[in-house]
C-alpha positions as CSV (number, residue, x, y, z in Angstrom):
1,M,0.0,-0.1,0.1
2,I,2.8,2.4,0.8
3,R,4.5,1.9,-2.4
4,R,1.3,2.3,-4.4
5,A,0.7,5.4,-2.7
6,L,4.3,6.7,-3.4
7,L,3.9,5.9,-6.9
8,L,0.4,7.7,-7.2
9,G,1.8,10.8,-5.5
10,G,4.9,10.8,-7.8
11,L,2.8,10.6,-10.9
12,L,0.4,13.5,-9.4
13,A,3.6,15.6,-8.8
14,A,4.8,15.0,-12.1
15,T,1.8,16.1,-14.2
16,S,0.9,19.2,-11.9
17,V,4.5,20.6,-11.7
18,Y,6.2,19.6,-14.7
19,P,4.2,20.8,-18.0
20,F,6.5,18.5,-19.9
21,A,5.5,15.4,-18.1
22,R,1.9,15.9,-19.3
23,E,3.1,16.4,-22.8
24,A,5.0,13.0,-22.6
25,L,1.9,11.0,-21.2
26,A,-0.4,12.6,-23.8
27,R,1.8,12.2,-26.8
28,D,0.6,10.1,-29.8
29,H,3.0,7.1,-30.0
30,G,1.7,5.9,-33.2
31,V,0.3,2.4,-34.2
32,M,1.7,-0.3,-31.9
33,G,1.5,-3.3,-34.3
34,Q,-0.8,-4.2,-37.0
35,T,-4.6,-3.8,-36.7
36,W,-7.5,-5.1,-38.6
37,G,-11.2,-3.9,-39.0
38,I,-14.1,-5.5,-37.2
39,A,-15.4,-8.4,-39.9
40,E,-18.1,-9.9,-37.7
41,P,-21.5,-9.1,-39.1
42,D,-24.1,-7.3,-36.9
43,L,-26.1,-9.8,-34.9
44,L,-29.5,-8.2,-35.5
45,T,-28.7,-8.0,-39.3
46,T,-27.9,-11.7,-39.2
47,I,-31.2,-12.7,-37.5
48,D,-33.0,-10.5,-39.9
49,A,-31.3,-12.2,-42.9
50,K,-32.2,-15.5,-41.3
51,L,-35.8,-14.8,-40.7
52,K,-36.2,-13.4,-44.5
53,A,-34.6,-16.6,-45.7
54,M,-37.1,-18.8,-43.7
55,Q,-40.1,-16.8,-44.8
56,A,-39.1,-17.0,-48.4
57,N,-38.7,-20.9,-48.3
58,G,-41.8,-21.5,-46.2
59,S,-40.1,-22.5,-42.9
60,V,-41.8,-19.9,-40.8
61,D,-45.5,-20.9,-42.0
62,R,-44.6,-24.4,-41.4
63,M,-43.4,-23.6,-37.8
64,Q,-46.4,-21.8,-37.1
65,A,-48.7,-24.4,-38.3
66,A,-46.9,-27.0,-36.4
67,L,-47.2,-25.0,-33.1
68,A,-51.0,-24.3,-33.8
69,A,-51.6,-28.1,-34.2
70,K,-49.5,-28.8,-31.2
71,A,-51.7,-26.1,-28.9
72,E,-54.9,-27.5,-30.4
73,D,-54.0,-31.0,-29.4
74,R,-52.9,-29.8,-25.8
75,V,-56.3,-28.4,-25.3
76,R,-58.3,-31.2,-26.9
77,N,-56.2,-33.8,-25.1
78,P,-55.1,-32.3,-21.7
79,L,-52.5,-34.0,-19.7
80,P,-54.2,-36.5,-17.0
81,V,-54.1,-35.2,-13.5
82,A,-51.3,-36.8,-11.7
83,G,-51.7,-39.1,-8.8
84,I,-55.6,-39.9,-9.5
85,G,-56.5,-43.7,-9.7
86,A,-59.8,-45.7,-9.9
87,V,-61.8,-46.0,-6.8
88,R,-61.2,-49.6,-5.1
89,E,-62.8,-48.7,-1.8
90,A,-65.7,-46.1,-1.2
91,R,-64.8,-43.2,1.4
92,S,-66.2,-39.9,2.1
93,W,-65.5,-36.9,4.4
94,T,-66.9,-33.5,5.1
95,F,-64.9,-30.4,3.7
96,D,-64.9,-26.9,5.2
97,P,-64.7,-24.4,2.5
98,S,-64.1,-21.5,4.8
99,I,-61.2,-19.3,4.0
100,V,-59.2,-16.5,5.9
101,L,-59.2,-13.3,4.2
102,E,-56.0,-11.8,3.2
103,R,-57.4,-8.2,2.8
104,D,-60.5,-6.2,4.0
105,I,-63.8,-6.7,1.6
106,R,-65.8,-3.5,1.2
107,D,-69.1,-2.8,-0.8
108,Q,-69.4,-0.3,-3.5
109,K,-69.8,2.5,-0.9
110,G,-66.6,1.6,0.9
111,R,-68.3,0.1,3.9
112,L,-66.7,-2.8,5.5
113,I,-68.1,-6.2,5.0
114,A,-65.4,-8.4,6.5
115,Q,-61.7,-7.6,7.5
116,A,-58.6,-9.1,6.9
117,G,-57.8,-12.2,9.0
118,Q,-61.4,-12.9,9.4
119,K,-62.6,-16.7,8.7
120,V,-65.5,-16.6,6.2
121,N,-67.6,-19.4,4.9
122,P,-68.6,-18.6,1.2
123,L,-71.8,-21.0,1.9
124,S,-73.0,-18.7,4.5
125,F,-73.7,-16.3,1.8
126,V,-74.3,-18.1,-1.4
127,S,-75.5,-21.7,-1.9
128,M,-74.0,-24.4,-4.1
129,K,-76.6,-25.2,-6.7
130,T,-74.8,-28.0,-8.6
131,D,-72.9,-31.0,-7.7
132,L,-69.4,-31.5,-8.7
133,V,-68.8,-34.8,-10.4
134,F,-65.2,-36.1,-11.0
135,I,-64.6,-38.8,-13.6
136,D,-62.1,-40.3,-15.7
137,G,-63.2,-39.3,-19.3
138,R,-61.5,-42.2,-20.9
139,D,-63.5,-44.7,-19.0
140,D,-66.9,-45.4,-20.9
141,A,-68.4,-46.8,-17.7
142,Q,-67.7,-43.6,-15.7
143,V,-68.9,-41.4,-18.4
144,E,-72.3,-43.3,-18.6
145,W,-72.7,-43.4,-14.9
146,A,-72.3,-39.8,-14.5
147,T,-74.2,-38.7,-17.6
148,K,-77.2,-41.0,-16.8
149,R,-77.2,-39.8,-13.0
150,W,-77.0,-36.0,-13.5
151,S,-78.5,-33.7,-16.0
152,A,-76.6,-30.7,-17.1
153,T,-78.4,-28.6,-14.7
154,T,-77.9,-30.5,-11.7
155,A,-74.0,-31.3,-11.8
156,K,-70.8,-30.2,-13.4
157,I,-69.0,-33.4,-14.8
158,I,-65.2,-32.7,-14.6
159,F,-62.7,-34.8,-16.2
160,V,-59.4,-35.7,-14.6
161,A,-58.4,-37.6,-17.8
162,G,-59.3,-37.9,-21.5
163,S,-60.8,-35.4,-23.8
164,P,-63.9,-33.3,-22.8
165,F,-64.3,-32.1,-26.5
166,D,-64.5,-35.6,-27.8
167,R,-67.2,-36.5,-25.3
168,M,-68.9,-33.4,-25.8
169,G,-69.7,-34.2,-29.5
170,E,-70.6,-37.9,-28.2
171,K,-72.9,-37.0,-25.4
172,K,-74.1,-33.6,-26.7
173,R,-73.6,-31.8,-23.3
174,R,-70.6,-29.9,-21.8
175,F,-67.8,-31.3,-19.8
176,F,-65.1,-29.8,-17.9
177,F,-61.5,-30.5,-17.2
178,D,-59.6,-30.2,-13.7
179,Q,-56.7,-28.3,-15.0
180,Q,-53.3,-29.1,-13.1
181,G,-55.5,-31.0,-10.5
182,K,-56.2,-27.9,-8.7
183,L,-59.9,-28.8,-7.8
184,T,-58.9,-32.6,-6.9
185,G,-56.0,-31.2,-4.8
186,H,-58.2,-28.5,-3.0
187,F,-60.9,-31.2,-2.1
188,G,-58.3,-34.0,-1.2
189,I,-59.7,-36.2,-3.9
190,E,-57.4,-38.9,-4.9
191,H,-59.6,-41.5,-6.8
192,V,-62.4,-41.3,-9.1
193,P,-65.4,-41.1,-9.7
194,A,-66.0,-38.7,-6.9
195,I,-68.7,-36.4,-5.9
196,V,-68.7,-33.0,-4.1
197,T,-72.2,-32.2,-2.9
198,P,-73.6,-29.4,-0.3
199,A,-74.2,-30.4,3.2
200,G,-75.3,-27.2,5.0
201,E,-72.4,-25.0,5.4
202,A,-69.9,-27.6,4.5
203,L,-69.3,-29.8,1.8
204,K,-69.7,-33.6,1.6
205,V,-66.8,-35.3,-0.6
206,S,-67.5,-38.9,-1.5
207,E,-65.3,-41.2,-3.6
208,I,-67.8,-43.7,-5.0
209,E,-67.2,-47.3,-5.8
210,L,-69.5,-48.0,-9.0
211,P,-71.8,-51.0,-9.0
212,G,-70.3,-54.2,-10.1
213,G,-66.7,-52.6,-10.0
214,A,-67.4,-50.9,-13.4
215,S,-64.8,-48.4,-13.1
C-alpha cells in the first residue's frame, strides 16, 4: 500500500509541476503493431437475414402451423391429472370451505363487509346449486354413470383425464377438465369417480365405487 501511494503521489506531482510530463503522457506514439477492421456481421442483421430466408422458403409458415396444431392438441387432449386412480374402496369426508381473508372486503360505498384475517364461509352467503362430479373421461363406464345420473343443470361433470371435447360431441353436453389438478387437490380427492355435494355450510366429498366394479 505504501509503495502504491508513493507511485501515485509521484505521478500526480509530475503532471502538476512539470508541464513537459503531461505532454509526454499525452503524446501520440503511433500504431503499435498491425490492426484489422471488425469483420463480424451485426447480430441483428444476421437474424433478420435468417428470418427473411425462412419466410421465403416457407419454414416460418410450417413452424407456425406445427405450433398451432400442437396447441390445439394440448387443449383437446389435456394431460391427465397426476396421482388420480380408480376407486377401489368407497370413502367420504366433510370439507370445510371456509377461507381466511387476506385483505378487507368492502362494498361499492366503501363500507366494511369483512376484515383481513377474518374466517369466512362462502356457503353462509351463497348456495352451491350443482354437484361437482369428477370422473376419468377415458372410462366409458364412468362417463355413462355420470351422464345418466346427473343432468347438465344438476351437476358439472369434470374430467381428470381424457378429452372433454371428444365426449361433448358424443354426449351432446358440456364437460369440464380439472386443469393441473387444482380442484381435486383442493378437496383432497385421490380416486374417481368422486362427488362433491353441499351439506349445509360444509361440503360432503365422496369417492364412489361403481356397482359391479364398473370403473
